LOMAR-104877 format. One line per 10 residues: their letters; for each residue x, y, z of N, C-alpha, C. Coordinates in nm, 3 decimals, decimal comma. Example, Ala and Ser with C-alpha at 12.3 -4.5 7.8 and 13.67 -1.06 7.14 Angstrom:
residues 2
AS> 1,319:-0,569:0,780:1,230:-0,450:0,780:1,320:-0,330:0,780  1,285:-0,225:0,708:1,367:-0,106:0,714:1,290:0,003:0,787
end
This chain:
residues 195
METSGTFPLF> -0,738:0,353:-0,159:-0,844:0,334:-0,254:-0,962:0,420:-0,214  -1,025:0,486:-0,310:-1,140:0,570:-0,283:-1,261:0,523:-0,363  -1,378:0,525:-0,299:-1,504:0,497:-0,367:-1,597:0,613:-0,341  -1,689:0,636:-0,433:-1,783:0,747:-0,418:-1,916:0,710:-0,479  -2,020:0,782:-0,437:-2,154:0,757:-0,490:-2,248:0,868:-0,450  -2,367:0,869:-0,507:-2,469:0,968:-0,476:-2,598:0,898:-0,436  -2,688:0,973:-0,371:-2,817:0,917:-0,331:-2,920:1,030:-0,325  -3,047:1,000:-0,360:-3,151:1,103:-0,353:-3,209:1,113:-0,211  -3,238:1,234:-0,165:-3,299:1,254:-0,034:-3,363:1,393:-0,028  -3,488:1,399:0,012:-3,562:1,524:0,028:-3,559:1,609:-0,098
GETGAAATRQ> -3,568:1,545:-0,215:-3,571:1,618:-0,341:-3,437:1,670:-0,386  -3,329:1,633:-0,318:-3,194:1,674:-0,357:-3,107:1,550:-0,375  -2,983:1,574:-0,411:-2,888:1,464:-0,428:-2,777:1,478:-0,327  -2,760:1,373:-0,246:-2,649:1,369:-0,152:-2,531:1,295:-0,213  -2,417:1,305:-0,148:-2,296:1,239:-0,199:-2,217:1,184:-0,082  -2,145:1,075:-0,111:-2,060:1,013:-0,009:-1,933:0,961:-0,074  -1,823:0,971:-0,001:-1,695:0,919:-0,048:-1,626:0,847:0,066  -1,563:0,734:0,035:-1,495:0,654:0,136:-1,351:0,631:0,094  -1,262:0,645:0,190:-1,119:0,614:0,168:-1,085:0,493:0,254  -1,022:0,394:0,192:-0,979:0,276:0,267:-0,844:0,228:0,213
QPGASVLADA> -0,764:0,177:0,303:-0,632:0,126:0,267:-0,633:-0,024:0,285  -0,618:-0,101:0,175:-0,615:-0,248:0,191:-0,506:-0,290:0,287  -0,540:-0,384:0,376:-0,443:-0,433:0,472:-0,361:-0,547:0,415  -0,255:-0,580:0,488:-0,174:-0,696:0,450:-0,254:-0,823:0,475  -0,232:-0,925:0,393:-0,309:-1,048:0,408:-0,215:-1,169:0,403  -0,262:-1,276:0,465:-0,190:-1,403:0,456:-0,220:-1,463:0,319  -0,116:-1,511:0,253:-0,128:-1,561:0,116:-0,122:-1,713:0,114  -0,218:-1,776:0,050:-0,212:-1,919:0,022:-0,168:-1,936:-0,123  -0,063:-2,012:-0,146:-0,005:-2,023:-0,280:0,022:-2,169:-0,312  -0,017:-2,211:-0,432:0,011:-2,347:-0,478:0,044:-2,343:-0,627
RIGYRVSPQF> 0,142:-2,425:-0,666:0,182:-2,432:-0,807:0,211:-2,576:-0,846  0,184:-2,603:-0,971:0,221:-2,732:-1,027:0,283:-2,706:-1,163  0,391:-2,777:-1,192:0,460:-2,749:-1,317:0,526:-2,871:-1,376  0,580:-2,851:-1,495:0,648:-2,957:-1,568:0,779:-2,902:-1,623  0,888:-2,974:-1,596:1,019:-2,932:-1,642:1,042:-2,989:-1,781  1,036:-2,902:-1,881:1,051:-2,944:-2,020:1,195:-2,981:-2,052  1,289:-2,908:-1,995:1,432:-2,933:-2,013:1,503:-2,893:-1,885  1,633:-2,919:-1,874:1,702:-2,878:-1,751:1,695:-2,728:-1,723  1,679:-2,646:-1,828:1,677:-2,501:-1,808:1,538:-2,438:-1,818  1,437:-2,511:-1,863:1,308:-2,448:-1,891:1,192:-2,535:-1,842
GVAFGFAGGR> 1,088:-2,470:-1,792:0,967:-2,540:-1,748:0,845:-2,452:-1,764  0,729:-2,511:-1,746:0,603:-2,438:-1,748:0,526:-2,476:-1,621  0,443:-2,382:-1,572:0,371:-2,408:-1,448:0,240:-2,330:-1,447  0,150:-2,377:-1,362:0,026:-2,306:-1,335:0,020:-2,282:-1,184  -0,010:-2,159:-1,145:-0,012:-2,126:-1,003:-0,142:-2,060:-0,961  -0,177:-2,079:-0,836:-0,292:-2,012:-0,775:-0,247:-1,946:-0,646  -0,292:-1,824:-0,623:-0,262:-1,755:-0,498:-0,387:-1,682:-0,452  -0,419:-1,694:-0,325:-0,536:-1,626:-0,270:-0,505:-1,561:-0,137  -0,563:-1,444:-0,114:-0,542:-1,372:0,011:-0,668:-1,302:0,055  -0,676:-1,273:0,186:-0,793:-1,209:0,243:-0,750:-1,110:0,350
SETIGKTAAS> -0,812:-0,992:0,354:-0,780:-0,893:0,456:-0,908:-0,819:0,495  -0,900:-0,744:0,604:-1,014:-0,667:0,652:-0,965:-0,533:0,702  -1,033:-0,425:0,663:-0,991:-0,290:0,701:-1,111:-0,208:0,748  -1,080:-0,090:0,799:-1,182:0,008:0,835:-1,172:0,124:0,739  -1,284:0,165:0,681:-1,287:0,279:0,591:-1,339:0,403:0,661  -1,304:0,520:0,609:-1,352:0,648:0,660:-1,443:0,709:0,553  -1,569:0,733:0,589:-1,667:0,785:0,494:-1,704:0,928:0,531  -1,704:1,015:0,430:-1,754:1,152:0,445:-1,876:1,166:0,354  -1,985:1,222:0,409:-2,109:1,233:0,332:-2,166:1,374:0,342  -2,223:1,417:0,232:-2,298:1,543:0,227:-2,446:1,505:0,222
VPSAIRFASP> -2,519:1,532:0,332:-2,656:1,486:0,348:-2,753:1,603:0,336  -2,845:1,601:0,237:-2,941:1,711:0,223:-3,026:1,731:0,349  -3,061:1,853:0,374:-3,141:1,887:0,492:-3,290:1,865:0,464  -3,362:1,819:0,571:-3,507:1,799:0,558:-3,583:1,930:0,564  -3,521:2,038:0,616:-3,594:2,164:0,633:-3,547:2,278:0,543  -3,422:2,275:0,504:-3,370:2,388:0,427:-3,305:2,338:0,299  -3,347:2,394:0,186:-3,294:2,352:0,056:-3,151:2,402:0,041  -3,068:2,321:-0,023:-2,928:2,354:-0,054:-2,848:2,386:0,072  -2,880:2,319:0,183:-2,803:2,336:0,307:-2,768:2,199:0,364  -2,682:2,124:0,297:-2,652:1,987:0,343:-2,569:1,986:0,470
SLVTLDAPGL> -2,580:1,876:0,543:-2,495:1,852:0,658:-2,378:1,765:0,615  -2,261:1,795:0,669:-2,143:1,715:0,641:-2,119:1,622:0,760  -2,118:1,491:0,734:-2,098:1,393:0,840:-1,982:1,301:0,804  -1,913:1,250:0,905:-1,808:1,151:0,884:-1,842:1,026:0,965  -1,820:0,911:0,906:-1,855:0,783:0,967:-1,743:0,683:0,946  -1,724:0,593:1,043:-1,635:0,480:1,024:-1,710:0,368:0,954  -1,643:0,297:0,865:-1,701:0,183:0,795:-1,617:0,060:0,827  -1,646:-0,009:0,940:-1,565:-0,125:0,978:-1,601:-0,250:0,900  -1,514:-0,349:0,908:-1,545:-0,480:0,851:-1,548:-0,484:0,699  -1,463:-0,403:0,633:-1,457:-0,405:0,488:-1,362:-0,517:0,445
KRREAGYHIQ> -1,417:-0,628:0,402:-1,336:-0,745:0,367:-1,296:-0,740:0,220  -1,176:-0,784:0,195:-1,121:-0,787:0,058:-1,062:-0,925:0,034  -1,101:-0,987:-0,076:-1,045:-1,117:-0,113:-0,996:-1,112:-0,256  -0,874:-1,159:-0,275:-0,816:-1,168:-0,409:-0,781:-1,313:-0,439  -0,808:-1,354:-0,561:-0,768:-1,487:-0,609:-0,697:-1,467:-0,742  -0,573:-1,514:-0,750:-0,494:-1,496:-0,871:-0,460:-1,629:-0,936  -0,472:-1,633:-1,067:-0,439:-1,753:-1,147:-0,326:-1,714:-1,242  -0,215:-1,787:-1,236:-0,093:-1,747:-1,308:-0,043:-1,860:-1,398  -0,023:-1,827:-1,524:0,045:-1,918:-1,617:0,191:-1,874:-1,623  0,282:-1,967:-1,596:0,422:-1,929:-1,579:0,514:-2,000:-1,677
AVWFLPVSGS> 0,603:-1,922:-1,735:0,721:-1,976:-1,802:0,835:-1,966:-1,702  0,908:-2,075:-1,682:1,008:-2,081:-1,575:1,146:-2,109:-1,635  1,243:-2,027:-1,598:1,382:-2,047:-1,638:1,464:-2,084:-1,516  1,533:-2,197:-1,521:1,615:-2,244:-1,410:1,759:-2,200:-1,431  1,818:-2,142:-1,327:1,956:-2,093:-1,334:2,044:-2,177:-1,242  2,162:-2,212:-1,286:2,251:-2,292:-1,200:2,302:-2,209:-1,082  2,312:-2,273:-0,967:2,372:-2,210:-0,849:2,506:-2,278:-0,826  2,614:-2,204:-0,844:2,748:-2,265:-0,839:2,778:-2,320:-0,701  2,837:-2,438:-0,700:2,882:-2,499:-0,577:2,776:-2,573:-0,498  2,651:-2,580:-0,550:2,546:-2,649:-0,475:2,450:-2,717:-0,571
GDTALALSGG> 2,459:-2,849:-0,578:2,368:-2,922:-0,665:2,230:-2,939:-0,606  2,215:-2,910:-0,474:2,085:-2,926:-0,409:2,002:-2,798:-0,409  2,058:-2,686:-0,457:1,988:-2,558:-0,455:1,957:-2,515:-0,598  1,833:-2,470:-0,619:1,791:-2,427:-0,753:1,732:-2,287:-0,746  1,769:-2,204:-0,841:1,716:-2,069:-0,855:1,636:-2,063:-0,983  1,515:-2,009:-0,976:1,429:-2,005:-1,095:1,366:-1,867:-1,109  1,361:-1,819:-1,233:1,290:-1,696:-1,267:1,164:-1,734:-1,342  1,055:-1,664:-1,314:0,928:-1,698:-1,380:0,853:-1,571:-1,418  0,764:-1,588:-1,514:0,681:-1,475:-1,557:0,573:-1,523:-1,651  0,474:-1,436:-1,673:0,366:-1,472:-1,764:0,238:-1,395:-1,734
PSLIRLRQGV> 0,127:-1,436:-1,795:-0,001:-1,367:-1,775:-0,070:-1,412:-1,646  -0,156:-1,324:-1,594:-0,230:-1,352:-1,472:-0,376:-1,310:-1,490  -0,463:-1,379:-1,420:-0,603:-1,340:-1,408:-0,632:-1,322:-1,259  -0,679:-1,203:-1,220:-0,705:-1,173:-1,080:-0,854:-1,147:-1,062  -0,914:-1,215:-0,964:-1,053:-1,190:-0,926:-1,055:-1,122:-0,790  -1,135:-1,015:-0,780:-1,142:-0,935:-0,658:-1,285:-0,933:-0,606  -1,299:-0,951:-0,475:-1,427:-0,932:-0,405:-1,399:-0,833:-0,292  -1,467:-0,719:-0,296:-1,437:-0,609:-0,204:-1,563:-0,561:-0,135  -1,556:-0,551:-0,002:-1,665:-0,490:0,074:-1,661:-0,339:0,057  -1,773:-0,281:0,015:-1,781:-0,138:-0,012:-1,890:-0,076:0,077
PRVAIDSAGQ> -1,859:0,032:0,148:-1,960:0,093:0,235:-2,065:0,169:0,155  -2,187:0,164:0,204:-2,298:0,241:0,147:-2,358:0,325:0,259  -2,387:0,449:0,228:-2,451:0,537:0,325:-2,601:0,513:0,321  -2,659:0,478:0,437:-2,804:0,458:0,448:-2,864:0,575:0,525  -2,973:0,629:0,475:-3,041:0,743:0,536:-3,183:0,702:0,571  -3,224:0,725:0,698:-3,362:0,694:0,732:-3,451:0,815:0,706  -3,582:0,802:0,735:-3,677:0,908:0,703:-3,652:1,036:0,781  -3,579:1,027:0,893:-3,547:1,146:0,971:-3,414:1,208:0,929  -3,350:1,148:0,831:-3,224:1,202:0,782:-3,103:1,154:0,860  -3,120:1,051:0,947:-3,007:0,996:1,021:-2,925:0,903:0,930
TSITVANETG> -2,795:0,912:0,940:-2,707:0,836:0,853:-2,649:0,715:0,925  -2,629:0,609:0,850:-2,561:0,489:0,900:-2,488:0,425:0,782  -2,405:0,327:0,812:-2,325:0,260:0,710:-2,369:0,115:0,695  -2,390:0,073:0,572:-2,407:-0,068:0,540:-2,293:-0,109:0,446  -2,270:-0,237:0,435:-2,160:-0,286:0,351:-2,217:-0,376:0,242  -2,180:-0,349:0,117:-2,218:-0,432:0,003:-2,090:-0,486:-0,059  -2,100:-0,601:-0,122:-1,984:-0,662:-0,188:-1,986:-0,634:-0,337  -1,874:-0,590:-0,389:-1,857:-0,572:-0,532:-1,749:-0,667:-0,581  -1,764:-0,715:-0,702:-1,666:-0,808:-0,759:-1,616:-0,755:-0,893  -1,502:-0,804:-0,933:-1,445:-0,768:-1,062:-1,330:-0,861:-1,095
AAKGVHAGVD> -1,288:-0,859:-1,219:-1,176:-0,943:-1,263:-1,090:-0,862:-1,360  -0,963:-0,895:-1,363:-0,870:-0,823:-1,451:-0,761:-0,916:-1,500  -0,714:-0,888:-1,619:-0,597:-0,957:-1,673:-0,474:-0,873:-1,642  -0,364:-0,940:-1,612:-0,241:-0,869:-1,582:-0,121:-0,955:-1,614  -0,006:-0,919:-1,559:0,117:-0,994:-1,579:0,187:-1,009:-1,445  0,278:-1,106:-1,437:0,355:-1,125:-1,315:0,497:-1,165:-1,349  0,585:-1,144:-1,252:0,724:-1,189:-1,263:0,772:-1,222:-1,123  0,858:-1,324:-1,113:0,903:-1,363:-0,980:1,032:-1,440:-0,981  1,081:-1,465:-0,860:1,203:-1,543:-0,843:1,177:-1,644:-0,731  1,232:-1,765:-0,748:1,210:-1,873:-0,653:1,344:-1,939:-0,621
LARAFSDRFG> 1,368:-1,962:-0,492:1,490:-2,029:-0,449:1,450:-2,153:-0,371  1,493:-2,270:-0,417:1,453:-2,396:-0,354:1,577:-2,479:-0,319  1,564:-2,553:-0,210:1,672:-2,645:-0,168:1,612:-2,782:-0,147  1,669:-2,884:-0,214:1,620:-3,021:-0,204:1,686:-3,094:-0,088  1,604:-3,171:-0,013:1,656:-3,257:0,093:1,669:-3,401:0,048  1,596:-3,436:-0,060:1,602:-3,571:-0,114:1,562:-3,561:-0,261  1,547:-3,677:-0,327:1,505:-3,676:-0,467:1,363:-3,622:-0,483  1,281:-3,629:-0,378:1,141:-3,588:-0,389:1,105:-3,463:-0,312  1,171:-3,436:-0,200:1,125:-3,330:-0,111:1,229:-3,220:-0,093  1,177:-3,099:-0,070:1,262:-2,985:-0,044:1,178:-2,870:0,011
VGVFVRYVAA> 1,244:-2,757:0,030:1,176:-2,635:0,075:1,220:-2,521:-0,015  1,141:-2,413:-0,014:1,177:-2,300:-0,098:1,108:-2,173:-0,054  1,158:-2,061:-0,106:1,098:-1,929:-0,083:1,082:-1,861:-0,219  0,985:-1,769:-0,226:0,963:-1,698:-0,352:0,921:-1,554:-0,325  0,948:-1,470:-0,424:0,897:-1,333:-0,428:0,840:-1,312:-0,567  0,719:-1,255:-0,573:0,652:-1,236:-0,702:0,584:-1,099:-0,703  0,584:-1,035:-0,819:0,511:-0,910:-0,835:0,404:-0,930:-0,941  0,280:-0,895:-0,906:0,167:-0,907:-0,998:0,114:-0,767:-1,027  0,102:-0,733:-1,155:0,053:-0,601:-1,195:-0,081:-0,617:-1,267  -0,187:-0,563:-1,207:-0,320:-0,566:-1,268:-0,408:-0,464:-1,198
SVDRPSAADV> -0,516:-0,423:-1,263:-0,612:-0,333:-1,201:-0,753:-0,373:-1,244  -0,848:-0,356:-1,152:-0,986:-0,399:-1,170:-1,078:-0,277:-1,171  -1,174:-0,277:-1,262:-1,280:-0,175:-1,261:-1,402:-0,232:-1,189  -1,448:-0,158:-1,086:-1,567:-0,198:-1,012:-1,674:-0,091:-1,029  -1,800:-0,119:-0,994:-1,905:-0,018:-1,010:-1,877:0,113:-0,937  -1,815:0,107:-0,819:-1,794:0,230:-0,742:-1,655:0,290:-0,758  -1,564:0,220:-0,824:-1,427:0,270:-0,838:-1,361:0,205:-0,959  -1,288:0,286:-1,034:-1,216:0,236:-1,151:-1,068:0,222:-1,119  -1,001:0,133:-1,190:-0,857:0,117:-1,182:-0,809:0,084:-1,040  -0,875:-0,011:-0,976:-0,836:-0,055:-0,843:-0,718:-0,152:-0,857
KVGGVQAGGG> -0,606:-0,118:-0,795:-0,486:-0,201:-0,806:-0,503:-0,332:-0,729  -0,465:-0,441:-0,792:-0,469:-0,572:-0,728:-0,334:-0,640:-0,751  -0,309:-0,746:-0,674:-0,182:-0,817:-0,689:-0,075:-0,753:-0,602  0,021:-0,688:-0,665:0,130:-0,626:-0,591:0,239:-0,726:-0,557  0,316:-0,694:-0,453:0,427:-0,781:-0,411:0,372:-0,895:-0,326  0,411:-1,016:-0,360:0,371:-1,136:-0,286:0,495:-1,216:-0,254  0,499:-1,271:-0,134:0,616:-1,348:-0,092:0,572:-1,462:-0,002  0,650:-1,569:-0,002:0,615:-1,681:0,083:0,718:-1,792:0,074  0,687:-1,900:0,137:0,775:-2,016:0,135:0,697:-2,142:0,169  0,758:-2,256:0,146:0,689:-2,379:0,177:0,757:-2,501:0,122
LRIRF> 0,682:-2,608:0,116:0,732:-2,739:0,076:0,739:-2,750:-0,074  0,839:-2,821:-0,124:0,853:-2,853:-0,266:0,849:-3,005:-0,281  0,768:-3,054:-0,374:0,756:-3,198:-0,398:0,779:-3,225:-0,545  0,863:-3,323:-0,576:0,887:-3,362:-0,715:0,815:-3,495:-0,742  0,751:-3,501:-0,858:0,680:-3,624:-0,898:0,757:-3,697:-1,005
end
């Protein structure tokens, strides 16, 4: 992901660009649903994740003594935190698994709403022209779609365990960057409870 911006200094305009790669994050996932029939159900899901990365910033800084002679500097931008929260409305299709009444396979899909909070580096220039990095938070939201598969095994009438893989496709426009990809491949596992 790349962000860019400009800033005024000494009667000129400087520019800065940062490249950062979102890191992998631990995902918290919860869903609640209702089985309309043996083959079909509906559900609402929430998934949230958080990661932290280091960005690399390159800046063109105007000179205090010579016009049109900028200095090129590179800076690390540590502590760039990214948080995603996804809300998913799911249509669920249950498929029979031959030879095992305790195992269920389900396909799901539907619309998603993703909220993003991203730490973005800003180049700060003091009166002597020295550069440093500050971090500001930008937020955005996007509508998208998702599809996934879930495999669950029941241990009793109420309890079981399961694993899932889901792909979420969406992109967010932020003040410093357009079309920022959010969602992607998500996977996990955990407890299943029937009410």
